[in-house]
C-alpha positions in Angstrom: 32.7 64.6 -24.6 33.8 60.7 -26.0 37.8 61.9 -26.9 38.2 62.7 -22.6 37.3 59.4 -21.6 39.5 57.9 -24.4 42.6 60.1 -23.3 41.5 58.8 -20.1 41.4 55.9 -20.8 44.4 55.6 -22.1 46.7 57.5 -19.5 45.3 54.7 -17.0 46.8 52.1 -19.3 50.3 53.4 -19.7 50.1 54.4 -15.8 48.8 50.9 -15.1 51.5 49.4 -17.0 53.9 51.6 -15.4 53.4 49.8 -12.2 53.5 46.2 -13.6 56.7 46.5 -15.0 58.3 48.9 -12.3 58.4 47.8 -8.9 58.3 51.0 -6.7 60.9 49.5 -3.7 63.5 49.3 -7.0 63.2 52.5 -9.0 63.6 56.7 -7.8 61.1 58.0 -10.0 58.7 57.6 -8.5 57.0 60.2 -6.3 57.8 59.6 -2.8 55.1 60.5 -0.1 55.9 64.4 1.0 54.4 63.9 4.5 56.9 61.0 5.1 59.5 63.2 3.4 58.9 66.0 5.9 57.3 64.6 9.0 58.9 60.8 9.5 55.9 59.4 10.4 53.5 57.1 7.9 50.1 58.5 6.3 47.7 56.3 5.7 49.1 56.1 1.8 52.0 55.5 2.6 52.9 52.2 0.8 50.3 52.0 -2.1 52.5 52.3 -5.1 54.4 49.2 -3.9 50.9 47.7 -3.0 49.8 48.9 -6.6 52.5 47.2 -8.0 51.6 43.6 -6.1 47.9 43.7 -6.9 48.8 44.2 -10.5 50.9 40.9 -10.2 48.0 39.4 -8.0 50.4 39.5 -5.3 47.8 40.0 -2.3 49.8 38.9 0.8 52.9 41.7 -0.3 49.6 44.0 -1.2 48.4 43.5 1.9 51.6 44.2 3.6 52.6 47.3 2.4 49.2 49.2 3.0 46.4 47.0 4.6 43.5 49.8 4.0 44.7 49.8 -0.1 41.9 46.3 -0.5 39.5 47.4 1.7 39.6 51.0 -0.1 39.4 49.4 -3.6 36.6 47.1 -2.3 34.9 49.7 -0.9 35.3 51.1 -4.5 33.7 48.0 -5.6 30.7 47.7 -3.9 30.3 51.5 -4.3 30.6 51.1 -8.3 28.1 47.8 -8.2 25.3 49.2 -6.4 25.2 52.0 -8.6 25.5 50.1 -11.8 22.8 47.7 -10.2 20.7 50.3 -9.6 20.8 51.8 -13.2 20.6 48.7 -15.0 18.4 46.7 -12.8 14.9 46.2 -12.3 15.5 47.0 -8.4 16.9 49.9 -6.2 19.6 48.8 -4.0 20.6 51.2 -0.8 23.8 51.9 -1.0 25.5 52.2 3.1 27.8 54.5 1.4 25.8 57.4 1.7 24.2 56.6 5.3 25.3 59.9 6.9 27.4 58.2 9.4 29.1 56.4 6.5 31.9 59.1 6.2 32.7 59.3 10.1 33.2 55.8 10.3 36.0 55.6 7.2 37.1 58.6 8.8 37.6 57.1 12.1 39.1 53.6 11.0 41.7 56.1 8.6 42.7 57.9 11.6 43.3 54.7 14.0 44.8 53.2 10.9 47.1 55.9 10.7 47.6 56.0 14.7 48.2 52.4 14.9 51.3 51.9 11.8 53.0 54.4 13.9 53.4 52.5 17.0 56.8 51.2 17.1 55.8 47.6 18.4 55.6 44.6 17.2 51.6 44.0 16.4 51.6 47.7 15.1 54.8 47.3 13.5 53.2 44.6 10.8 51.1 47.3 9.4 54.2 49.8 8.6 54.7 49.2 4.9 
């Protein structure tokens, strides 16, 4: 069981190193978005590879410029891991709002609104495009 986690850890380190040393904007070997390729519209994840590259270089402004939901998504993951860790190792049990029945609807709604707005080709919305 432990060898599985070692292999996963090594894979994550290799992948993050690849994104750290290679800018997806400048090389061709990173996969392209199939949704954008098929439709010409940006999906909610478009720009995530470039955002990861900039985040690994601590360039938050360019990370947000490529995908504004990227930081929100990572913050949500960090919140979930933190609350779960505090509940597991702490003396007090904290309520995790991500497990509220309406949270998936809210998150899904935000993603759909972001998806629609980033494809509107007018000035304030073009900022959301990668």
